[in-house]
N, C-alpha and C positions, 0 to 999 in steps of 0.2 A: 504494500500499500504506500501511497505517496504521503508527503507531509500534510497536505491540505485535508486529505481523507482522514488521517489520523486525528487531526485537530477537530474536525466535525464529529467524528465518532467519540472522541474524548468529552466533548461538550454534551452529547446525548447521554453518554455513560454517566457523567457527573450528575446529571439531572435525575436519571432513573435508578441508579444503583450505587454509584461511586461515593456520593456524599455520605451515605450511612455507613458504608464499609470503612471509609477513611476516618470517620468520627469514632467508630468502634476501635480501630487501631490506635488512635490518639488516646482514647479513654483507657485502654489496657496499658499503653505506654506510661500514662500519668500514674496509674496504680503501681507499676513497677518502679517508678522513680521515687516513690515514697521512702524506700530504703536505699542506703548507699550501695549495697551489693546489687540492687536491682537496676541501678542507673544504666549500665551498659545494655541491658535487655530493653529498658524503656527507650533508649536512643534508637535501638534497632527497630522498635515498633514505630517510631516516628518516621524513620526512613521508609518503611514499608507502607505507611499511610500515603506517602507520595505516589506509590504505585497503585494503591487502592483508589485514589482520586482520579488518576489519569493513566490507565494501563496501555492504551493503544499505542503502538510504535515502540514498545519496550519489550525486551526479552529478559528471561531470568536463567542464569547459569548456576548450577548446583555443584558443590564440592566442599572442601574444607577439612576432610579427614575425621579422625577420632575426636578431637576436641569439639568440633561442630556437632558430631553425632550425640555426644553426651549432653551438650547444651540443648539440642533439639528434643531429646527425650524429656528433660526437665521442662522445657517450654511447652510441649504438648500437655503435660500433666497440669501445669499451672497457668494456662491461658490460651494456648494455641488451639485446643479442641473447640472452644467456643467460636473463635474466629473462622476456623475451617468449616464448622457446621453452618455458620451464617452465610459464608460465601458459597458453599455447596447448595444450600437451600435456595439462595437467590438465583444461582445458575439453573437449577431445575425449573424455577418459575419462569425465568426469562427464555429458556429453551422450549417452553410450551407453544411459542409461535415461531414461524419461520423468520420473521424480522428480528426476533430476540435472540436467535442462535449466536450471532457474533458476540453479543453481550454476555450470554450464558457461558461461552467459552472463556471469556475473560474472568468470570467468577470462578471457574474451575481452576484457572491459573492462580488465582488468589487463594483458593482452598489449598492447593498443593504448597504454595508459599507459606501459608499459615501453619502448616504442619512442619515445615523445614526452613525456617528463616535464617538460621545460622549456617554460614558457609555459602549462602545464596548471594549472588551479585546481580543487580538490576542493571541492564545495559540499554542505552538509548542509541540505536544504530544510526539515527539521523541527526544526532546532536553534534 
């Protein structure tokens, strides 16, 4: 997709699904930032909120090794499952119509990211 198409899709996405998903990421990030040990996790949530707000034109690469695996396990237990469920449920609702399928696929991308945010890198190919 070209840059103009991504911008238009991001605007529609923000209106219909992205705002609420981004706000949820920010809320979870604020909860993590209450403690000193949770600040790095909270900052990761804030970065992922940017993808939740505007996902079109961005890709996610996964990696990170054993430290990321351990953090992802703790993450799923203490907050990631809620975000993944929200994104997956939104994706199912959006995929109920043909027009909503591209938006539903973005929700599924968010759901996977919500389960494995550590070691994940968000890329902007057109930036």
